[in-house]
N, C-alpha and C positions, 0 to 999 in steps of 0.2 A: 050441118045446120049452123047458120050464123046467128049471132046475137043481134038484138035490136040496135045497139049502138054502132055496130061495125060499119053500117052504111055511112054514118056521119064521119067515120075515120078514113074513108076511101081516098080523100084528097091528100092524105099524108103518105100514102103508098107504103104502109107498114109491112105489107106482104100478104101471105095466104093465111086465112083463119085456121087455127088449130083447135082451141077450146077457150072457154071463158069460165070465170068464177063469178061470185056475186059482184065484185068490184073491179076485176081486171080481165083483159082480153089478151090472149097469146096468139101471135102471128109468126109464121115462118118467114124470116126476113128475105127480101129479094136477093141480097148478097149472101152467097153460100160458099165463099172461099174457105170458111171454117164450117164444116157440116154441122147443122143444128143451130145456127145463129138465129135468134128470135128477137122479136120486139114485144114487150109487155106494156100494154096501154091501159090507162085508167078508163073505165067505162062511163065516165061523166066528164063534162068540161071542167078543167082546172089548169091554171097557167103555171103553177109552181109547186114544188114539193111541200112547202109550208102550209098549203091549203088541204093536205090530206088529213082525213080523220084518223083517229086511233084504230078504228075498225079496219080501215083501208090499209094502214101500215101493218097491222097484225096479219091480215090476209096476205099481203104482199110477202111477208116473211115466210108464211106457209107455202106460198107459191114458189118462192125461191128454192126451198127444199125439194118440192115435188119436181120442178123442172130440172134442177141439177141432177137429181137422182135418175130421172128418165133419160137424160142425154148421156149420163155416165153408163147406164145399162145399154143404151142403144148404140153408142159409138165409141165407148172407152175413152172419154174425154180425160185429159190430164188435170186441167184446172179451168176456172171460169173467170171471165171479166164481165162486170156489170157497170153500166154507165147511163146516167140520165143526161142526155145531150140534146138540147133543143135550139142550138145555134141557128139553124136554117130558118126557123120560125121567125127570127128577127130580121131576116132579109126581106120579108114580106112587108107591104105597106097597106094597112097597119099590121103590126105583128099579131100572130094568132097561135101562140104556143099551146101545146097539149101535153100534159104529163105522160111520159112514157120512159121505159128503160130499154137499153140495148143489152141483150144477153149474148155474149160472144164466147163460145167454148174454145179452149186452146188445147193444142195437141203437140206432144213431143214425139209423135210417131205418125206415119201415114195411116189413113183410114180408107179401106176399100168398102164401097157400098154400091150395089146395083151396077157393077162394071165400071164405076168411076173411082179414081184415086184422089183423095183429098189430102193435101199437104199443108203444113203450117211452118213454112221456112223461117218465119220471123218469131217463132216461139220464144217467149221471154223478153220481147221488145214491144214497142208501140208503133212499129212501122205500119203504115197503111197497106192493105192488100189490094191488088187490082180486082175490079168487079168480076164475079163469076156467076153467070146465069147457068141454070141447069134445066134440062127438059122437064116439062110439066109432070110426066109420069114419075120421074125420080123424085120431084118435089112432093108429090102425093105419097110416095112410098116413105119418104122421110117423115112426113106428118103422121102417117099411120104407125110408124115405128115409135115415134115419140108418144103418141096416145097409148099404144099398147103397153109401154113401159112406165106409164105414170103409176105411182103408188095406188093400190086399190083397184087397178084395172085388170090384173091377172087373175 
């Protein structure tokens, strides 16, 4: 089941809906070079981080803990990168940025999942990875695994 705001975010192609909280929506990112890569978007229109409320920041902190825990349990992640990158929004005329975070799990080892091997050959660096699309069935299984391992879901 998707949240009401998800339809408005389709133009950003954040990926496949996983779950939402009161203020945030979590998507499985289209790019899965690093298994479990997600986008966490604010569920209201806001152009910059300074416009977040205290309640949104607090809930974001809780969400960070839950998502990191789940992906650690799901795939044995080594560490996490978080970034709020809205550069592409400013290539549009007029610009239309939307507050969101990129959650990129990093691995110092291979991860086997549903018959696929996920490697992070640039672990410890900021080198960009080539785009990796995966079949819908495996995307759905990644989503289910993340949901199953969220704190309080077991």
